[in-house]
C-alpha positions as CSV (number, residue, x, y, z in Angstrom):
1,X,22.6,27.2,-32.2
2,X,19.1,27.5,-30.8
3,X,17.1,30.7,-31.6
4,X,14.3,32.4,-29.7
5,X,13.0,34.2,-32.7
6,X,9.6,33.1,-34.1
7,X,9.5,31.9,-37.7
8,X,12.9,30.2,-37.8
9,X,13.1,26.4,-38.1
10,X,9.5,26.1,-39.1
11,X,8.6,22.5,-39.6
12,X,8.2,21.5,-43.3
13,X,5.0,20.2,-44.8
14,X,3.6,20.0,-48.3
15,X,0.2,21.2,-46.9
16,X,1.6,24.7,-47.2
17,X,1.7,24.3,-51.0
18,X,-2.0,24.1,-51.2
19,X,-2.5,27.0,-48.9
20,X,-0.1,29.1,-51.0
21,X,-1.6,28.2,-54.4
22,X,-5.1,28.9,-53.2
23,X,-4.1,32.3,-51.9
24,X,-2.1,33.4,-55.0
25,X,-4.1,31.7,-57.9
26,X,-7.5,31.0,-56.4
27,X,-9.4,30.8,-59.8
28,X,-6.6,29.0,-61.8
29,X,-7.3,25.4,-62.7
30,X,-5.7,23.0,-60.1
31,X,-7.1,19.7,-61.4
32,X,-9.0,18.3,-64.4
33,X,-10.8,15.0,-64.0
34,X,-13.0,14.0,-66.9
35,X,-15.7,16.6,-67.1
36,X,-14.8,18.3,-63.9
37,X,-12.4,21.3,-63.7
38,X,-11.4,22.3,-60.1
39,X,-9.9,25.6,-59.2
40,X,-7.3,26.0,-56.4
41,X,-10.0,27.8,-54.4
42,X,-12.4,24.9,-54.8
43,X,-9.6,22.4,-54.1
44,X,-8.8,24.1,-50.8
45,X,-12.5,24.3,-49.8
46,X,-13.0,20.6,-50.6
47,X,-9.8,19.6,-48.7
48,X,-11.0,21.5,-45.6
49,X,-14.5,20.0,-45.8
50,X,-13.0,16.5,-46.1
51,X,-10.7,17.1,-43.2
52,X,-13.5,18.4,-41.0
53,X,-15.6,15.4,-42.0
54,X,-12.8,13.0,-41.0
55,X,-12.4,14.7,-37.6
56,X,-16.2,14.6,-37.1
57,X,-16.2,10.9,-37.6
58,X,-13.5,10.3,-35.0
59,X,-10.2,10.5,-36.9
60,X,-7.4,11.2,-34.5
61,X,-3.8,12.2,-34.8
62,X,-1.9,9.8,-37.0
63,X,-5.0,7.6,-37.6
64,X,-5.0,6.1,-41.1
65,X,-7.4,6.5,-44.1
66,X,-7.3,4.1,-47.0
67,X,-7.6,5.1,-50.7
68,X,-8.5,2.5,-53.3
69,X,-9.0,4.6,-56.4
70,X,-7.8,5.2,-59.9
71,X,-6.2,8.5,-60.7
72,X,-8.9,11.0,-59.8
73,X,-9.6,14.3,-58.1
74,X,-10.6,12.6,-54.9
75,X,-7.4,10.4,-54.7
76,X,-5.3,13.6,-55.2
77,X,-7.5,15.5,-52.7
78,X,-6.9,12.8,-50.0
79,X,-3.1,13.5,-50.2
80,X,-3.8,16.9,-48.7
81,X,-7.1,16.5,-46.8
82,X,-6.2,13.5,-44.7
83,X,-2.9,15.0,-43.2
84,X,-4.8,18.3,-42.9
85,X,-7.0,16.5,-40.5
86,X,-4.0,15.1,-38.7
87,X,-4.3,11.7,-40.3
88,X,-2.1,9.5,-42.5
89,X,-3.0,8.5,-46.1
90,X,-2.7,4.8,-47.1
91,X,-2.8,4.6,-50.9
92,X,-3.6,1.1,-52.1
93,X,-2.7,-0.6,-55.4
94,X,-5.9,-0.9,-57.4
95,X,-4.7,-4.3,-58.9
96,X,-4.5,-6.1,-55.6
97,X,-6.7,-9.1,-54.8
98,X,-9.4,-8.7,-52.2
99,X,-7.3,-10.7,-49.7
100,X,-4.3,-8.5,-50.2
101,X,-6.4,-5.3,-49.7
102,X,-7.8,-6.9,-46.5
103,X,-4.2,-7.6,-45.2
104,X,-3.2,-3.9,-45.7
105,X,-6.4,-2.8,-44.0
106,X,-5.7,-5.0,-41.1
107,X,-2.1,-4.0,-40.8
108,X,-2.6,-0.3,-41.3
109,X,-5.7,-0.3,-39.2
110,X,-7.8,2.3,-41.1
111,X,-11.5,2.6,-40.5
112,X,-12.4,4.7,-43.6
113,X,-11.8,3.6,-47.2
114,X,-12.6,5.9,-50.1
115,X,-12.5,4.5,-53.7
116,X,-14.1,3.8,-57.0
117,X,-17.4,1.8,-56.7
118,X,-16.2,-1.1,-58.8
119,X,-13.0,-1.5,-56.8
120,X,-14.9,-1.3,-53.5
121,X,-17.4,-3.9,-54.7
122,X,-14.6,-6.3,-55.5
123,X,-13.1,-6.2,-52.0
124,X,-16.0,-5.5,-49.7
125,X,-16.6,-9.2,-48.8
126,X,-13.1,-9.5,-47.4
127,X,-13.3,-6.3,-45.3
128,X,-14.7,-5.7,-41.8
129,X,-18.4,-4.8,-41.7
130,X,-17.7,-1.7,-39.6
131,X,-15.3,-0.2,-42.2
132,X,-16.8,2.9,-43.6
133,X,-16.7,2.8,-47.5
134,X,-17.1,6.0,-49.6
135,X,-17.4,5.9,-53.4
136,X,-16.0,8.6,-55.7
137,X,-17.7,9.9,-58.9
138,X,-17.2,8.2,-62.2
139,X,-15.2,9.9,-65.0
140,X,-18.4,11.6,-66.3
141,X,-19.2,13.0,-62.9
142,X,-22.1,10.6,-62.1
143,X,-22.4,8.7,-58.9
144,X,-22.7,4.9,-59.1
145,X,-24.8,4.7,-55.9
146,X,-23.4,1.3,-54.8
147,X,-21.9,2.8,-51.6
148,X,-22.4,6.1,-49.6
149,X,-20.9,8.9,-51.7
150,X,-17.8,10.8,-50.9
151,X,-19.6,14.1,-51.8
152,X,-22.4,13.4,-49.2
153,X,-19.7,12.6,-46.6
154,X,-18.0,16.0,-46.8
155,X,-21.1,18.2,-47.7
156,X,-22.2,19.0,-44.1
157,X,-18.7,20.2,-43.2
158,X,-18.3,23.1,-45.7
159,X,-18.3,25.4,-42.7
160,X,-16.7,24.8,-39.3
161,X,-13.4,25.0,-37.4
162,X,-10.4,26.7,-39.0
163,X,-7.7,24.3,-39.9
164,X,-4.0,24.8,-39.7
165,X,-1.7,24.1,-42.6
166,X,1.2,23.7,-40.3
167,X,2.5,20.8,-38.2
168,X,4.2,20.7,-34.9
169,X,6.8,18.2,-36.0
170,X,7.8,17.6,-39.6
171,X,8.9,14.1,-38.8
172,X,5.3,13.1,-38.2
173,X,3.9,10.6,-40.7
174,X,1.9,11.9,-43.7
175,X,1.5,8.6,-45.7
176,X,2.1,4.9,-45.6
177,X,2.9,3.3,-48.9
178,X,3.0,-0.5,-49.1
179,X,5.6,-2.4,-51.0
180,X,4.7,-5.0,-53.6
181,X,5.4,-7.9,-51.2
182,X,7.4,-9.9,-53.7
183,X,9.5,-11.4,-51.0
184,X,6.8,-11.8,-48.3
185,X,4.0,-9.8,-46.9
186,X,3.8,-6.2,-48.0
187,X,5.6,-3.7,-45.7
188,X,4.4,-0.2,-45.1
189,X,7.0,2.5,-45.8
190,X,6.3,5.5,-43.6
191,X,6.6,8.9,-45.3
192,X,7.0,12.1,-43.2
193,X,5.9,15.6,-43.8
194,X,9.5,16.7,-44.1
195,X,10.4,13.9,-46.5
196,X,7.4,14.6,-48.6
197,X,8.1,18.4,-48.7
198,X,11.8,17.9,-49.7
199,X,11.1,15.2,-52.3
200,X,8.5,17.4,-53.9
201,X,11.0,20.2,-54.2
202,X,13.4,17.8,-55.7
203,X,10.8,16.8,-58.2
204,X,10.2,20.4,-59.1
205,X,13.9,20.8,-59.9
206,X,14.2,17.4,-61.7
207,X,11.1,17.8,-63.8
208,X,11.4,21.6,-64.4
209,X,7.8,22.2,-63.1
210,X,6.5,25.8,-63.3
211,X,3.1,27.5,-62.8
212,X,2.3,27.1,-66.5
213,X,3.0,23.4,-66.4
214,X,0.2,20.9,-67.2
215,X,0.9,17.5,-65.7
216,X,-0.8,14.3,-67.0
217,X,-1.2,11.6,-64.4
218,X,-0.1,8.5,-66.3
219,X,1.7,7.4,-63.2
220,X,-0.7,5.8,-60.6
221,X,-1.4,8.1,-57.7
222,X,-1.2,5.2,-55.4
223,X,2.4,4.4,-56.3
224,X,4.8,6.0,-53.8
225,X,2.1,8.7,-53.2
226,X,2.5,9.3,-56.9
227,X,6.2,9.9,-56.6
228,X,5.2,13.0,-54.5
229,X,4.2,14.6,-57.8
230,X,0.9,15.8,-56.5
231,X,2.7,17.8,-53.9
232,X,5.3,19.0,-56.4
233,X,2.9,20.3,-58.9
234,X,0.9,22.0,-56.1
235,X,4.1,23.7,-54.9
236,X,4.4,25.6,-58.2
237,X,0.6,26.0,-58.7
238,X,0.6,23.8,-61.9
239,X,-2.4,22.1,-63.4
240,X,-2.9,18.3,-62.9
241,X,-4.9,16.2,-65.3
242,X,-6.1,12.8,-64.0
243,X,-5.9,9.9,-66.4
244,X,-7.8,6.8,-65.1
245,X,-6.4,4.3,-67.7
246,X,-3.2,4.5,-69.8
247,X,-4.3,4.4,-73.4
248,X,-2.4,5.8,-76.3
249,X,-5.3,7.6,-78.1
250,X,-6.4,9.3,-74.9
251,X,-2.9,10.4,-74.0
252,X,-2.4,12.0,-77.4
253,X,-5.9,13.6,-77.2
254,X,-5.1,15.2,-73.9
255,X,-1.6,16.3,-75.0
256,X,-3.3,18.2,-77.9
257,X,-6.4,19.5,-76.1
258,X,-5.0,20.3,-72.6
259,X,-1.5,21.3,-73.7
260,X,0.2,18.6,-71.6
261,X,3.8,19.6,-70.8
262,X,4.8,16.8,-68.3
263,X,4.2,13.1,-67.7
264,X,5.7,10.3,-65.6
265,X,5.7,6.6,-65.9
266,X,7.5,3.3,-66.5
267,X,9.1,2.6,-69.9
268,X,6.0,0.7,-70.7
269,X,4.1,4.0,-70.7
270,X,6.6,5.5,-73.1
271,X,6.2,2.4,-75.4
272,X,2.4,2.8,-75.4
273,X,2.8,6.5,-76.3
274,X,5.3,6.0,-79.2
275,X,3.6,2.9,-80.6
276,X,0.2,4.6,-80.9
277,X,-1.0,5.4,-84.4
278,X,-1.8,8.9,-83.3
279,X,1.8,9.8,-82.4
280,X,3.2,13.0,-83.8
281,X,6.1,15.4,-83.2
282,X,5.5,17.6,-80.2
283,X,7.1,20.6,-78.5
284,X,7.6,21.2,-74.8
285,X,6.8,17.7,-73.6
286,X,8.9,16.3,-70.8
287,X,8.6,12.7,-69.6
288,X,10.2,11.4,-66.4
289,X,10.6,7.6,-66.5
290,X,11.5,5.0,-63.8
291,X,10.3,1.7,-62.5
292,X,12.6,-0.2,-64.9
293,X,15.7,1.0,-66.7
294,X,14.6,2.4,-70.1
295,X,16.3,1.0,-73.1
296,X,18.3,3.5,-75.3
297,X,16.0,2.4,-78.1
298,X,12.8,3.7,-76.4
299,X,14.6,6.9,-75.4
300,X,15.7,7.4,-79.0
301,X,12.2,6.9,-80.3
302,X,10.8,9.5,-77.8
303,X,13.5,12.0,-78.7
304,X,12.7,11.5,-82.4
305,X,9.2,12.8,-81.6
306,X,10.6,15.8,-79.8
307,X,9.9,14.4,-76.3
308,X,12.5,15.2,-73.6
309,X,13.1,12.1,-71.5
310,X,14.6,12.2,-68.0
311,X,15.5,9.0,-66.1
312,X,15.1,8.8,-62.3
313,X,15.5,5.9,-59.9
314,X,14.1,5.0,-56.6
315,X,11.8,2.7,-54.6
316,X,8.7,2.7,-52.5
317,X,11.1,3.3,-49.5
318,X,12.5,6.4,-51.1
319,X,9.3,8.3,-51.8
320,X,9.7,7.2,-55.4
321,X,12.6,9.0,-57.2
322,X,15.9,9.3,-55.3
323,X,18.4,9.8,-58.1
324,X,18.2,11.6,-61.4
325,X,20.3,11.2,-64.5
326,X,21.3,14.9,-64.8
327,X,22.1,15.7,-68.4
328,X,25.6,17.1,-69.0
329,X,26.0,20.1,-71.4
330,X,28.2,18.2,-73.8
331,X,25.6,15.5,-74.3
332,X,23.6,17.8,-76.6
333,X,26.5,17.5,-79.1
334,X,26.3,13.7,-79.2
335,X,24.3,11.5,-81.6
336,X,20.8,10.7,-80.4
337,X,21.8,7.1,-79.9
338,X,24.9,7.9,-77.8
339,X,23.0,10.4,-75.7
340,X,20.2,7.8,-75.1
341,X,22.8,5.3,-73.8
342,X,24.0,7.9,-71.2
343,X,20.5,9.0,-70.3
344,X,19.5,5.4,-69.5
345,X,21.7,5.4,-66.4
346,X,20.3,6.1,-63.0
347,X,22.5,9.1,-62.3
348,X,23.2,10.9,-59.1
349,X,21.3,11.8,-55.9
350,X,18.5,14.5,-56.4
351,X,19.3,17.9,-55.1
352,X,17.3,17.4,-51.9
353,X,18.8,14.0,-51.2
354,X,22.2,13.2,-49.5
355,X,24.1,10.3,-50.9
356,X,23.9,7.2,-53.1
357,X,26.7,4.6,-53.1
358,X,27.5,1.3,-54.7
359,X,29.0,-1.0,-52.0
360,X,30.2,-4.6,-51.6
361,X,27.3,-6.9,-50.9
362,X,27.0,-7.9,-47.3
363,X,24.9,-10.3,-45.2
364,X,21.9,-9.0,-43.2
365,X,23.9,-9.1,-40.0
366,X,26.9,-7.2,-41.5
367,X,26.9,-3.4,-40.9
368,X,30.1,-2.7,-43.0
369,X,30.0,-0.2,-45.8
370,X,32.7,-0.6,-48.4
371,X,32.4,1.2,-51.7
372,X,33.3,-0.6,-54.9
373,X,35.6,1.2,-57.4
374,X,34.0,3.8,-59.6
375,X,35.1,1.9,-62.7
376,X,31.7,1.2,-64.4
377,X,32.3,-2.6,-64.2
378,X,32.6,-3.6,-60.5
379,X,29.1,-4.6,-59.4
380,X,27.7,-4.0,-55.9
381,X,24.6,-3.1,-54.0
382,X,23.1,0.4,-54.3
383,X,22.5,2.1,-50.9
384,X,21.3,5.5,-50.1
385,X,20.8,8.0,-47.3
386,X,19.1,11.4,-46.9
387,X,15.8,13.1,-46.4
388,X,14.3,11.2,-49.3
389,X,14.4,7.8,-47.5
390,X,11.4,6.6,-45.5
391,X,11.3,6.9,-41.7
392,X,11.0,3.1,-41.5
393,X,8.5,0.2,-42.0
394,X,5.2,0.6,-40.1
395,X,5.2,-1.6,-37.0
396,X,8.2,-3.7,-38.2
397,X,11.3,-2.8,-36.3
398,X,13.2,-5.9,-37.4
399,X,12.8,-5.2,-41.1
400,X,13.6,-1.6,-40.6
401,X,16.9,-2.5,-38.8
402,X,17.9,-4.8,-41.5
403,X,17.1,-2.3,-44.3
404,X,19.1,0.5,-42.6
405,X,22.2,-1.5,-41.4
406,X,25.3,0.5,-41.4
407,X,23.3,3.8,-41.5
408,X,22.3,3.4,-45.2
409,X,19.1,2.1,-46.7
410,X,19.9,-1.1,-48.6
411,X,17.9,-1.2,-51.9
412,X,18.6,-4.8,-52.9
413,X,19.5,-3.5,-56.4
414,X,22.8,-4.2,-58.0
415,X,24.7,-1.7,-60.1
416,X,28.0,0.0,-60.8
417,X,29.3,3.5,-60.4
418,X,31.0,5.1,-63.4
419,X,34.1,7.3,-63.3
420,X,31.9,10.4,-63.7
421,X,30.0,9.4,-60.5
422,X,26.8,8.3,-62.2
423,X,25.4,5.0,-61.0
424,X,23.9,2.5,-63.3
425,X,21.4,-0.2,-62.2
426,X,22.3,-3.7,-63.6
427,X,19.7,-5.8,-61.9
428,X,17.7,-6.7,-58.8
429,X,19.8,-9.2,-56.7
430,X,17.1,-11.8,-57.2
431,X,17.0,-11.3,-61.0
432,X,20.6,-11.8,-61.8
433,X,21.2,-15.0,-63.9
434,X,24.1,-17.1,-62.7
435,X,25.3,-19.2,-65.6
436,X,28.4,-21.4,-65.3
437,X,29.6,-19.1,-62.4
438,X,29.1,-15.9,-64.4
439,X,26.7,-13.2,-63.3
440,X,24.5,-12.0,-66.2
441,X,22.6,-8.7,-66.0
442,X,19.1,-9.4,-67.3
443,X,18.7,-5.6,-68.0
444,X,21.8,-5.6,-70.2
445,X,20.4,-8.6,-72.2
446,X,16.9,-7.0,-72.4
447,X,18.3,-3.7,-73.8
448,X,20.3,-5.6,-76.4
449,X,17.2,-7.4,-77.5
450,X,14.9,-4.3,-77.6
451,X,17.5,-2.7,-80.0
452,X,16.3,-5.3,-82.6
453,X,13.9,-3.4,-84.9
454,X,10.9,-5.8,-84.6
455,X,11.0,-6.0,-80.8
456,X,8.7,-3.7,-78.7
457,X,9.2,-5.2,-75.3
458,X,11.3,-7.8,-73.5
459,X,11.9,-9.5,-70.2
460,X,14.7,-11.9,-69.4
461,X,14.9,-14.5,-66.6
462,X,17.1,-17.4,-65.7
463,X,15.8,-20.9,-66.6
464,X,17.2,-24.3,-65.7
465,X,20.1,-25.7,-67.7
466,X,21.6,-29.1,-67.0
467,X,25.1,-28.0,-68.0
468,X,25.3,-24.4,-66.8
469,X,22.8,-24.3,-64.0
470,X,21.0,-21.4,-65.5
471,X,20.7,-19.8,-69.0
472,X,18.8,-16.7,-70.0
473,X,15.4,-17.0,-71.6
474,X,13.9,-14.0,-73.3
475,X,10.2,-13.2,-73.4
476,X,9.5,-10.9,-76.3
477,X,6.6,-8.8,-77.5
478,X,6.8,-7.9,-81.2
479,X,5.9,-4.6,-82.7
480,X,2.6,-4.7,-84.5
481,X,4.0,-4.7,-88.0
482,X,6.0,-7.9,-87.2
483,X,3.4,-9.9,-85.5
484,X,2.3,-11.8,-88.7
485,X,5.8,-13.0,-89.4
486,X,7.0,-16.6,-88.8
487,X,7.8,-16.9,-85.0
488,X,10.6,-19.3,-85.5
489,X,12.3,-17.1,-88.1
490,X,11.9,-14.1,-85.8
491,X,13.3,-15.9,-82.8
492,X,16.4,-17.1,-84.8
493,X,16.9,-13.5,-86.1
494,X,16.8,-12.1,-82.5
495,X,19.3,-14.7,-81.3
496,X,21.6,-13.9,-84.2
497,X,21.3,-10.2,-83.3
498,X,22.3,-11.0,-79.7
499,X,25.3,-13.0,-80.8
500,X,26.6,-9.9,-82.6
501,X,25.9,-7.5,-79.7
502,X,26.8,-9.4,-76.5
503,X,29.1,-12.1,-75.1
504,X,28.2,-15.6,-76.0
505,X,27.3,-16.7,-72.5
506,X,24.7,-13.9,-72.3
507,X,22.8,-14.9,-75.4
508,X,19.4,-16.3,-74.5
509,X,18.9,-20.0,-74.6
510,X,15.5,-19.5,-76.3
511,X,12.9,-16.9,-77.2
512,X,9.3,-17.0,-76.1
513,X,7.0,-14.6,-78.1
514,X,4.1,-13.2,-76.1
515,X,1.2,-10.8,-76.9
516,X,2.1,-8.8,-73.8
517,X,4.3,-9.2,-70.7
518,X,2.7,-9.7,-67.3
519,X,3.1,-6.4,-65.5
520,X,2.3,-4.7,-62.2
521,X,0.1,-1.6,-62.1
522,X,3.3,0.5,-62.1
523,X,4.7,-1.0,-65.2
524,X,7.2,-3.5,-63.7
525,X,7.4,-6.9,-65.3
526,X,6.2,-9.7,-63.0
527,X,9.3,-11.8,-63.4
528,X,8.3,-13.9,-60.5
529,X,5.3,-15.2,-62.5
530,X,7.6,-16.0,-65.4
531,X,10.2,-17.7,-63.1
532,X,7.5,-19.7,-61.3
533,X,6.3,-21.1,-64.5
534,X,9.8,-21.8,-65.9
535,X,11.0,-23.5,-62.7
536,X,7.8,-25.6,-62.1
537,X,8.8,-29.1,-61.1
538,X,12.4,-28.2,-60.3
539,X,13.8,-29.1,-56.9
540,X,15.5,-25.7,-56.3
541,X,16.1,-22.3,-57.8
542,X,19.4,-20.5,-57.8
543,X,17.5,-17.4,-56.6
């Protein structure tokens, strides 16, 4: 039913979170970045100056602005200031090669790029000469001086037109986040004001954010717009602490000195934290993890330090987290190990999302949606629908149509649904090992190996096998205290451990010990790199 009354059906936008926090808590600390401490009042003033500067330099409605920066005040500020000016933020992975950054610039079509001086210097030769580059301050607040400064860009615009923190249509774009491009060129997932607002509220609920929360940015701000966490923490007027590099000693220092209550990150971040020699028991620290299924072993190690771990699951196309493994009351009565096994599942749709299903796999031209039994064993593809799914791929209607066939977003992830309704991710479709006609979940094998006491990290891929087609190979990182041991003896012990804990056909063909696994900036293992090396010279791959 339509209404004539003003104030009903107001479009949703996370810009309102900044306006509200600055009005209610103007002098409270909004952000800490190295030596700088920024109040909500200052944050709002800087955002408005930035927005006016963008408009003064020709930014129009829905025009894009690139951000190539580590976790920093300016990267966070851009998430509010660019849409406040009517534009769309394009966060860029800081580990991309210059040619990859140039591709995103050309595809997104932005004319302004803000970032760290060293990152800009590494890509400038591949970018158009007319592109405006703006450098942000270093961690100590100094200006490198290699490019025009961001501060000088916004300084003349401290005064000027009033800006509206409202939008005419909440389905307008607020950000474009590019996928990793592992199966081709990166695709730009379009986020809307409505989706960003609702996902942020979902994050507030899942992470238990409040006005006294202190959030440490271990998750890259460029990854899925930081899982919408910048908007979520602003919604409750919490403090955000920028961390430019994930290092164990620095994380533990900030936990102690700034009273950190919340963090996010891939399981690799958890491992860095609990492996550090500065580790200690803590109170009131919550960590939300995603990016790869956490092993029960790492969850147990965190809980033994008093850290509350929550597992979420999602993709670039779902604003980051779409599901959360909601803890059941009876889990608190279980052993730590049993509880950790249950918490490692991907769970159920977040409160602001609609539905997540596990369906029979279909071809790209098949729109049928047939759910698999909720028996915890029948594997299918995970699909989702709701406000937490992107509006589509930027300027790529064909890819959008394929991704949304049957009215659901197809993740390409394989999993099962348990009788209690919780889903569990078993593998990416391209990562499943097919050995003698049997499908082997690499995640299951990895978690079995990480449960061995001397193993810190692990990745499993399929490698050629003359008899079976493929066999699993495990790449293993040892814990520091085991690195001096005989590699052959360690490998044999790990394989023996596997034979006891999993079916024989799942046991790795061999073990490769590495100092570290190749990872993306968001903590995901670069299995493609491992596969390319293992399959070099082979005529074909199964995947």
